[in-house]
Residue, then its C-alpha position, 0 to 999 in steps of 0.5 A: m500499500r502506498l500512501f501520499l498526504r495531499q494539503s487539505n483544499h481550505n490551504r489549512q496549516a500543519c497546525p491547527t488553527v484552533f491552537g494557532w498564535a499571531p504574534t502581538a504588535v509590540s512597538r519596538v520603543a515599547r519591548p524594552l520596557a515590556v522586559l523590564f516589566l516581566l522580571l517584575l511579575p510574580g513567579r507563577m505569572l511568568a512561568q506561565y508567560n515563559t510556558d505560552r513563549l515556548m509554545e509559540s515558539g515551539q509553533v514558529a520552528m514547526h512553521y518554518q519545518d524544524y521539527v528538531l528544535s520544534i520537539q525541543y519546544f514542547n520537551r520543555i513545556i511537558a517538563l513544566k506541565p504534563y497535564l496541558y494536552q497541546p504540547w503532546f499533542f505538536r511534539g505528535v506532529d513533529k515525530y510524524y514529519l519526521d517519520d516516527f509513525v510510533g512516537s507520533e501515535d504515543d504521543v498523540t494518545h496521550a493528548i487524547s487522553l488529557n482532551p478527548y475532545v479535538n477532532e484534529m488529534y483523532e486525525l493525526r493519530a489514523l495518519a499514523r497509524i495508517r504509515q504503520n499499517k493499522l488500518s483497523d485501529a485507525i477506522a476506529d480513529y476516523n469514527q471519533a473524528i467524524a462522531l466529533m466533527p460529522m461534515t469534515r469531508n476528509y476523515w471519510y474519504n480517508r476511512a474508505i480508503c483505509m475500508m478497501n486497503l482491508k478489502d472489505y470492498d461491501a463497506a468501502l462502497l456503502q462509504t463512496d456513495t455515503i459521500a457522494q450523497k453529501w458531497r456531489d461535486f468530490a471527484p476524488n471520491y468517484s475516482l476512489k469508487a472506480e478503484i475499489y470496482l477495479q480490485k474486484k476485476d470489474t473494468t465495466e463499472a470502474a472506467k463508468w466512475l472513472d469518467k464521472s470524476l473527470e466530468i467533475d474535474p479534467y484536471d486530476g492526474d491520478t484519476w487519468t493515470t487510473r483511467a489508463y490502467i484499464s485501457l492497458s489492461r485491455r490492451q487498448w494502446k492507443d487509447a492509454d497512450a493518450e490517457l497517459s500523456k493527460a495524466i503526464h502534462l497534470k503530474p508532470k513528476t511520476v514516475g510510473n506514467y513515464v514507463n507506461r507510456a513507453l510501453c503503450r507507445y513501443n506497442i504503437n511503434n513509437l519507438r523513438g517516443a519509447m525510448e524518450d519516455y525511459d529517459q525521462a523515467l531515469s531521470l526522475d529516479p535514476n534506479n528504476f528496475l523497468a525504465h533499465y530494463n526495458r531501456g536495454l531491450l529496446r536499445m537492443q532491438l534497434g542496435d543500440d548494443n553498447r548503450a543497452i549493456t550499460d542498461f543490463d549491466y545496471v540492472i544486474k548491479m540491482e539485482p545479480q542473481n536477474f538472470m534474464a538481464i545476465f542472458n540479455r548481456a552475453l547476447l550484446l557481449d556475443r554481438t560486439g565481439d566480447l566474448k569471454g563475458a558472453i560466455r561467462d554469462y552464458s555460463a552463469v544462466i545455464a548453471q542456473f537452468p541446464n535444460f535452457w538449450t538457447g544457452l547452451s547453443y549461443r555458448a557454442r557458437c563462441y566457443r567454436r568462434l574461439g576456436m575452443t572446438a571440444k566444448a562446443e561440441l559438448d554443448e552441441f552434444r546436450i542440445f541434440k540429446a535433447q532434440m532427439d528425446k524431447h523434440i524441443g526446437i530453439q527459440q527464435r530470437w525477436s520472432k513477431s510473435k514473441i516481441k509484442q508479449l509481455r512477462k511479469r517482474s516476478e516471471i522467471d522463464p529463460d525462455k522469456y528473455n527478450q520480452v518486456v516487463v512490467d510490474d506484478e500489479v498496477h500501484y494505485q496513488h490513492e492520495f490520503k487528505s489531511e491538513y499534514r503536509g509531507q515530509v521534509q527531509n524527503r525533498n529536491v532541490e527546491v527552486t527557492f532562494l537562499p536565505m538572508f546572512s545573519m549573525s551566529f556562533q556557527s562559521y557558514h557552510n555552503g554544501v562543499s566547504s566550511y568558511q569564514v566570512y569576513d567582515r570588518s564590524l562584527e570583527k572589531f566586535n569579537s576584539t572588544t569583547r574578548s570573549a572565548r565565542h566569537l560572532y560569525l555571518n552565517c546563511a545557513s538554512g538547514q536544520l538543528s541537530e538535537t545536540l545543537s539544539k540543546a547546545s543553544f539553549d544552553l547558551v542562551d541559558s548561560l548568557s542570561r545569568a552573565i547579563s543578570s551578574v553585571s549592572s553596567m551597560k557597557a557590560v552587558a550589550p555585547l553579551v545581549l547582542m550574543r544572546a540576539a544570535a542564540y535566540t535566532t538560532v533557536q528561532d525565538f525571533e519575538a526575543a530576538i527583536n527584544d535583546l536587539t532592540v535594547y543593543i540598538q540603543y547603546d550601540p545605534n551604528m552598527a550596522w547588524a543589529y539592525s539587518q539582524r533585527g530586519l530578518c527576525q522581522v521577516k521569519l515572525n511576519d512569514y509565521a503570522a501571514s500563515k495565520g491570516t495577520d495584515t503584517r504591511s505595518t511590520q513589513t515595513q519596519a523589517h524593510d525600514d531595519l534592511v535599508k538603514a543597515v544598507s545605509l550604515d555600511p554600504d560597501n558592506a555585500y551581505l547587507h545589500y543581499n539582505l536587501g535583495n532578499f527581501y526585495a525577493a521574498n515580496a516579489d519585487y524582482g527589479k529591485a532585488i537583482d538591483e541589489y545582487t548586483i551590487a553584492i557581487s560589485k563588492n564581493a566578485n565571488f559571491a556565491e549566494a548572490y549568484y545564485n539568488r540574481g540567477l532565480a530572480r532573472m529566471k523569475s523575471d524571463n530573463h533565461k539567458g542571464g539567469t542561466a550565467d548566474l546559476s552557472k556560475a553561481g555552480e562554478l563557486g561551488l554552490y552545486d544545486a544551481y545545476s539542478i535549478i538550470k535543467q529544472f528550468s529549462a524543462s519548463k521552459k520547453 
């Protein structure tokens, strides 16, 4: 059973809005006073504030998909107040995203024991149980969720999928009938109904409901794929080709569609199209067995022997005991003159299938060509004796009667060595509907701008090598404070490990103790700036802004304090906007800080880069390109600036300039740039 998650039609976020938080608009002038006021609060009120802040910071980290860090925040709340159900639930969400489905189920179960009246928790536990193939338990959870929120369509739909996967087809069909009565225009329900009929081997009824689904939503790629499977099962190759072409147009990164369309094209003699499909499938999934094997057969048929050998080499590397592939490679080595290699492969197959007369015949021919007459005669005698005893003839290679035949992948019959391979069973890619997004760790390279540079205690690693970004003002700060810890500029956007998360929290605590032990502002100010950097690392952006505001009052000429504050405000704005909060005023504050930083140090390439990022995030690509260009003029080897300017130019339809910039970024070590170039080139075609 293959599971896929899709964001809901209502664009709900990973955290249910019932627990949502929107940042309060505290003016920057008032923030230092607010911090001082909090220090005077009674212990119980302060503890409540700390819990709320931890909850808020955990949700922010979750929003930015830094799930390990988010777990650390919820761990702290659970240690302080284990009777609150929200941190248990949110920690379960984090674990779900990290593929820890057992841990997610355990945490959500505990949350439900504390508050059994929240339907989202039953939904999450059901999804975690589905991932563990505990479908009956998942159905029980959906029963509870429906009892609490009966008009949530996804619960009914997912429960029907679970019933189908348990092979309770009658119950699943009744469920789809109920969904059709409640939500007549929900196209995936009709696709699911068709899939159930396909499982029952009723292709006529399945086709009827697929047509109904496509009538409502002709832009669902999965439905076109399922419709194509029916045509494939009926060997209606032209129909399947057309249907898979529509599916590929709507979902161009589904590997199986290319493999199946290649099969269709092969059977209607569109060999060039079949070859292109196999090539595209392997560009998306280089380890795809069927694409490698069948492309090898196709190349073999077309006489492209050397490249066919490459495909079968790959297949044999994946499956060393795949004797069908070994025999095909033997034939190719035989044809290209590598007779010893061919004999080696023929012998491997004959050792496994001693009565495979075709293999004996070809090996005997190789022996004769090498002058090994005695061994050739032994093989020929075995064939002659078999012909006399059993009247078995030698199978013709690539005969017209066999060239269009298919064999299933698990079928081991050496006489079918030249037949195209198909999967044993059709895999339908039905999707469980939920508000929970896919796992971040499984993403490919995304077309996103590299993040801003900020003050950090870790030196920067751009994916190839670690290096320290030199900045004059930070060097001066480090030499003046004479602290064992130095501040660096860092552009890393990776998630924190559990060890680094704990170290960062410990650093915040140690800096807070140091701040409380000194009284002069001169001694406090550098500690406050360092704590702001530590707060940024653990994504407590509100606390970082408070500290940066305090520091700016002490030193209004520190450019990086303004830039860091602008960065933190941008991060908070992004999170607040996801909750539906109007962030226009705070966006202006962030912009003003970034502009102020540039005005204080106009020769600093990294400050111009950060301002360019602000414009790029707001789709003002012209201004972004201008700022990146200034940054590059200040630092000709600024790989990140080339990368982001390349993306900005691509998004402005300047593909030539964008490709040149991305190529330069790759040359300077940002190798993801080459993947982006390929993606843009493919989309342009």
